[in-house]
C-alpha positions in Angstrom: -38.5 2.0 0.2 -34.8 1.3 0.6 -32.6 2.5 -2.3 -28.9 1.8 -3.0 -25.9 4.0 -3.3 -25.8 4.8 -7.1 -22.0 5.5 -7.0 -21.3 1.8 -6.8 -22.7 1.4 -10.3 -19.9 3.5 -11.6 -17.2 1.1 -10.5 -15.5 -0.9 -13.2 -16.7 -4.5 -13.4 -14.5 -6.8 -11.4 -11.9 -5.6 -8.9 -8.4 -6.3 -10.1 -7.4 -9.2 -7.8 -10.7 -11.1 -8.0 -10.4 -10.9 -11.8 -6.9 -12.4 -11.6 -8.2 -15.1 -9.3 -11.1 -15.9 -11.7 -8.7 -16.3 -14.7 -6.4 -18.4 -12.7 -9.2 -20.7 -11.5 -10.4 -21.1 -15.0 -6.9 -22.0 -16.2 -6.4 -24.4 -13.3 -9.8 -26.1 -14.1 -8.8 -26.6 -17.7 -5.3 -27.8 -16.7 -5.7 -29.6 -13.4 -2.1 -30.9 -13.4 -0.5 -27.5 -13.8 1.5 -26.3 -10.8 0.7 -22.6 -10.8 3.1 -20.3 -9.0 1.7 -17.0 -7.9 3.8 -13.9 -8.1 0.8 -11.6 -8.3 -1.0 -10.4 -5.1 1.4 -8.9 -2.6 0.5 -11.4 0.2 3.3 -12.5 2.5 4.2 -16.1 2.8 6.8 -16.5 5.5 5.9 -17.2 9.1 5.4 -14.5 11.7 8.5 -13.2 13.6 8.9 -15.3 16.8 8.6 -12.2 19.0 5.2 -11.4 17.4 3.9 -14.9 18.2 5.2 -14.7 21.7 3.6 -11.3 22.3 0.2 -12.5 21.1 0.4 -15.7 23.1 1.2 -13.7 26.3 -1.8 -11.4 25.5 -4.1 -14.4 25.1 -2.9 -15.9 28.4 -3.8 -12.6 30.1 -7.3 -12.7 28.7 -7.7 -16.2 30.2 -7.1 -14.8 33.7 -9.7 -12.6 35.4 -7.0 -10.7 37.1 -5.3 -9.6 33.9 -8.4 -9.7 31.5 -9.0 -6.5 29.5 -12.0 -5.5 27.4 -12.4 -2.5 25.2 -9.3 -0.4 24.8 -8.9 3.1 23.4 -10.0 3.3 19.8 -6.8 5.1 19.0 -4.7 2.1 20.1 -2.9 1.1 23.3 -0.5 3.8 24.5 2.7 1.6 24.5 2.1 0.8 20.8 1.4 4.3 19.8 4.5 5.5 21.6 6.6 2.7 19.9 5.3 3.8 16.5 6.2 7.4 17.3 9.7 6.3 18.3 10.1 4.4 15.1 9.4 7.6 13.1 11.7 9.6 15.3 14.4 7.1 14.5 13.8 7.9 10.8 14.1 11.6 11.4 10.4 12.1 11.0 8.5 14.5 13.2 5.7 12.3 14.7 4.3 12.4 18.2 2.4 9.7 20.0 -0.8 11.8 19.9 -0.6 11.8 16.1 -0.9 8.0 15.9 -4.1 6.1 15.4 -3.8 2.3 15.4 -6.1 0.5 13.0 -6.7 -2.8 11.3 -4.5 -1.9 8.3 -3.3 0.7 5.8 -5.8 -0.4 3.2 -8.7 0.3 5.5 -7.3 3.7 6.5 -6.6 4.6 2.8 -10.3 4.0 2.1 -11.8 5.4 5.3 -9.8 8.6 5.6 -11.5 10.4 2.8 -14.8 10.3 4.8 -13.7 13.3 6.8 -13.4 15.4 3.7 -16.3 16.9 1.7 -17.4 15.0 -1.5 -16.8 18.2 -3.5 -13.0 17.9 -2.9 -11.1 17.4 -6.2 -8.9 14.2 -5.8 -5.6 13.6 -7.6 -4.1 10.1 -7.8 -0.9 8.7 -9.1 -1.5 6.7 -12.2 -0.9 3.7 -12.0 -2.1 3.4 -8.4 -3.2 0.9 -5.8 -6.9 0.5 -6.7 -8.3 1.4 -3.3 -7.4 5.0 -3.7 -9.6 5.3 -6.8 -12.4 2.9 -6.0 -13.1 4.3 -2.5 -13.5 7.8 -4.0 -15.8 6.4 -6.7 -17.9 4.7 -3.9 -18.0 8.0 -2.0 -19.6 9.8 -5.0 -16.7 12.0 -6.0 -16.5 10.9 -9.6 -18.5 10.3 -12.7 -18.3 7.2 -14.8 -15.2 5.9 -16.6 -14.5 7.5 -20.0 -13.1 5.8 -23.1 -9.6 6.5 -21.8 -10.2 4.4 -18.8 -10.3 7.3 -16.4 -13.1 8.3 -14.0 -14.5 11.7 -14.8 -13.8 14.1 -11.9 -10.5 12.5 -10.8 -7.2 14.1 -11.7 -4.8 11.5 -12.9 -1.0 12.2 -12.3 0.8 10.0 -14.9 3.7 8.0 -13.7 5.8 7.0 -16.7 9.3 5.8 -17.5 10.0 9.4 -18.7 9.3 10.9 -15.2 10.8 7.9 -13.3 7.3 6.7 -12.3 6.8 9.6 -9.9 4.4 12.4 -11.0 4.8 16.1 -11.3 2.6 18.2 -9.0 -0.8 18.9 -10.5 -1.0 21.9 -12.8 -4.5 22.8 -11.6 -5.8 23.2 -8.0 -6.7 19.9 -6.3 -7.7 19.2 -2.7 -6.7 15.6 -1.9 -3.5 14.0 -3.3 -2.8 10.3 -3.0 0.9 9.3 -3.1 2.4 5.9 -2.4 6.2 5.5 -1.8 7.7 3.0 -2.2 5.2 2.8 -4.9 2.8 -0.1 -5.4 2.8 -1.2 -8.3 5.9 0.4 -9.9 8.4 -0.3 -7.1 9.8 3.2 -7.3 10.7 5.5 -4.4 10.1 9.2 -4.2 13.2 11.4 -3.5 13.3 14.1 -0.9 13.1 16.8 -3.5 10.0 15.2 -5.1 8.2 15.0 -1.7 9.2 18.6 -1.0 7.5 19.6 -4.2 4.2 18.1 -3.1 4.4 19.4 0.4 5.0 22.9 -1.0 2.1 22.5 -3.4 -0.2 21.4 -0.6 0.8 24.3 1.7 0.2 26.8 -1.1 -3.2 25.4 -2.0 -4.4 24.3 1.4 -4.5 20.7 0.0 -3.9 17.5 2.0 -1.5 14.8 0.9 -2.6 11.2 1.7 0.7 9.4 1.9 0.9 5.6 1.9 4.2 4.4 3.3 3.3 0.7 3.8 6.6 -0.4 2.2 8.9 2.1 3.9 10.8 -0.6 5.7 12.1 -1.9 2.3 14.0 1.3 1.6 17.7 0.5 2.0 19.0 3.8 0.5 19.6 6.2 3.4 19.2 9.2 1.1 15.6 8.3 0.4 12.8 9.4 2.8 10.7 6.7 4.5 8.1 9.1 5.7 6.6 12.4 4.4 7.1 13.8 7.9 10.9 14.0 7.2 9.9 16.9 5.0 9.5 20.3 6.8 5.9 21.6 6.8 4.4 18.1 6.2 2.7 18.1 9.6 0.4 21.0 8.3 -0.6 19.3 5.1 -0.2 15.5 5.2 -1.8 12.3 6.6 0.3 9.1 6.4 -0.8 5.5 6.6 1.4 2.5 7.3 1.1 -1.2 8.3 2.6 -4.2 9.9 1.4 -6.3 7.0 4.5 -6.5 4.8 7.2 -6.0 7.3 6.0 -8.4 10.0 3.8 -10.7 7.9 0.5 -9.3 9.4 -1.5 -9.5 6.1 -4.0 -11.8 7.7 -3.4 -10.7 11.3 -4.4 -7.1 10.4 -2.7 -4.2 12.1 -1.7 -0.7 10.8 -1.9 2.9 11.7 -2.7 6.4 10.4 -0.9 9.6 11.4 -3.1 12.7 11.6 -1.1 15.5 13.2 -2.8 18.1 15.3 -1.3 20.8 13.1 -3.0 19.5 10.0 -5.1 22.1 8.2 -7.6 22.3 5.4 -9.0 25.2 3.5 -11.9 25.5 5.9 -10.3 23.8 9.0 -7.9 25.3 11.4 -5.2 23.2 13.1 -6.7 20.5 15.3 -10.1 20.2 13.5 -9.1 17.3 11.2 -7.4 15.5 14.1 -10.6 15.8 16.2 -12.7 14.6 13.2 -10.7 11.5 12.7 -10.8 10.8 16.4 -14.5 11.1 16.3 -14.8 8.9 13.2 -12.7 6.2 14.8 -14.6 6.3 18.1 -17.9 6.0 16.3 -17.1 3.4 13.6 -14.3 1.5 15.2 -13.7 -0.1 18.6 -10.0 -0.4 18.1 -7.7 -3.1 16.8 -7.6 -6.5 18.6 -5.7 -6.1 21.9 -4.0 -9.5 21.2 -2.8 -8.3 17.8 -1.6 -5.0 19.2 0.5 -6.9 21.6 2.1 -8.7 18.7 2.7 -5.5 16.9 4.3 -3.9 19.9 6.7 -6.9 20.2 7.9 -6.4 16.6 8.9 -2.8 17.5 11.2 -4.0 20.3 15.0 -4.2 19.5 14.7 -8.0 18.9 11.5 -7.5 17.0 13.2 -5.0 14.6 16.0 -7.5 14.1 13.6 -10.2 13.2 11.4 -8.1 10.9 14.5 -6.7 9.2 15.5 -10.3 8.4 12.1 -10.9 6.9 12.3 -7.8 4.8 15.8 -8.9 3.6 14.4 -12.3 2.6 11.8 -10.7 0.3 14.3 -8.2 -1.1 16.5 -11.1 -2.1 13.5 -12.5 -3.9 13.1 -9.2 -5.7 16.7 -9.3 -6.8 16.2 -12.8 -8.2 13.1 -11.7 -10.2 14.7 -8.6 -11.4 17.9 -10.3 -12.6 15.9 -12.9 -14.5 13.9 -10.2 -16.4 17.0 -8.1 -17.1 18.7 -11.2 -18.4 15.9 -11.7 -20.9 16.4 -8.2 -22.2 13.1 -6.7 -20.8 12.9 -3.2 -19.5 12.7 -3.5 -15.7 12.0 -1.0 -12.9 11.6 -1.4 -9.2 12.8 -4.3 -7.2 15.3 -2.0 -5.4 14.1 -0.4 -2.2 10.8 -2.0 -2.8 9.4 -5.6 -3.1 7.7 -5.1 -6.5 9.3 -5.5 -9.9 7.7 -3.5 -12.7 8.4 -4.7 -16.2 7.6 -3.3 -19.6 5.7 -5.9 -21.6 7.1 -6.9 -25.0 6.3 -4.5 -27.9 2.7 -4.9 -29.0 1.7 -7.1 -26.1 -0.9 -5.6 -23.7 -0.9 -6.1 -19.9 -3.7 -8.7 -19.8 -2.4 -10.4 -22.9 1.0 -10.8 -21.1 -0.8 -12.1 -18.0 -2.4 -14.8 -20.2 0.9 -15.6 -21.9 2.8 -15.9 -18.6 0.1 -18.1 -17.2 -0.2 -20.3 -20.3 3.5 -20.7 -21.1 5.0 -20.6 -17.6 2.2 -21.4 -15.2 3.1 -18.2 -13.4 0.7 -15.6 -12.2 1.5 -11.9 -12.1 -0.5 -8.6 -12.1 -1.4 -6.7 -15.2 -0.3 -3.1 -15.0 -3.6 -2.0 -16.7 -5.4 -3.0 -13.5 -3.7 -0.2 -11.6 -4.8 2.6 -14.0 -4.5 3.7 -17.6 -0.8 4.5 -17.4 -0.2 1.0 -16.3 -1.1 -0.4 -19.7 1.9 -2.0 -21.3 3.5 -2.9 -17.9 3.3 -5.9 -15.6 4.0 -6.3 -11.8 5.7 -9.2 -10.2 5.7 -9.6 -6.4 8.7 -10.7 -4.3 6.4 -12.1 -1.6 6.8 -15.8 -1.9 8.8 -18.8 -0.8 12.3 -18.7 -2.1 12.0 -22.1 -3.9 8.9 -20.9 -5.7 10.6 -17.7 -6.8 13.5 -19.6 -8.1 11.3 -22.1 -9.9 9.1 -19.3 -11.4 12.1 -17.4 -12.7 13.6 -20.5 -14.2 10.3 -21.3 -16.0 10.2 -17.7 -17.3 13.8 -18.1 -18.6 13.0 -21.5 -20.3 9.5 -21.1 -21.5 8.5 -17.4 -22.1 8.3 -16.7 -25.8 9.4 -13.1 -26.4 
């Protein structure tokens, strides 16, 4: 008799973004003439950089010729792309070698899959609020109990990110084994300082813990004093895994391409240097045949000098959107965070108004969709996320509606 994984029953009903979609559909059905503008999910809207399109077209043409056809590639990714990613990190001052790089179909997948090489008895610490995949994938793996009345899963260690600590947590007071950090942060739009990352690297080295660092929005950091990678911090190669993506910088959200960095020096409490690197290699070779060779060609093209110029222009476009959103909310007298060095704007909801209540109000009054902070964790209650990913005219129209219609 087949039985199911009981851990799935512990998940909260309704993943955040499907719930947003459900409420939006219901409103649209009741108001069919409403022009709803979506500043919620962080999905890119502008066209792919021309170099990426050209690179993929060339790769497709090669597949159409028996003399240049290629089948399976290395599960870790094609060598030129891995080297180009390493070069990108070296340009940031981060200590990353080609052998550390594992090309994948996206940072979200890696964020969920990477915990499979660690024992289910590991104690996991997560930023709160946090991107839901960090929490939900560990619930599915069986590392937690059910949610308690505070909205927290038993067994997880929550690291509160509040206005008081600048939306970046202190290192855990107790011993933990796996630590999830995202910088620039989704959803709060804040960026960790060098000193803050040094604190977590030092903690991990002392406790033989592993930091799982999500840097998917690193390209949006304009302040040269802020680190783009945890590998800019001495000692991080011994205690950190980093994931990143082409999704937001090159518009590959639907194309799907990312990478994980698992250094050979990485250690765990019961694993000498090299063991975790070999385990992730085995995991990828067993579960994954590698990212599409066509897509990898497009990704490689974006890392050329012309590709970087084009992707930087795309990033600048979204950051101007963020400025427009931020300025609007500040003008209304709301407390606003993020939107600088990150494409997300994090706003405190009006006094006495909950996150989902503010979602409904914004949808009803302005026909604008955002993301309730409570969907990212208990510490997100009372906050709201707006995304800079959108067409400029929609961003301008949405902010004008908010100015004109939002009742505060």
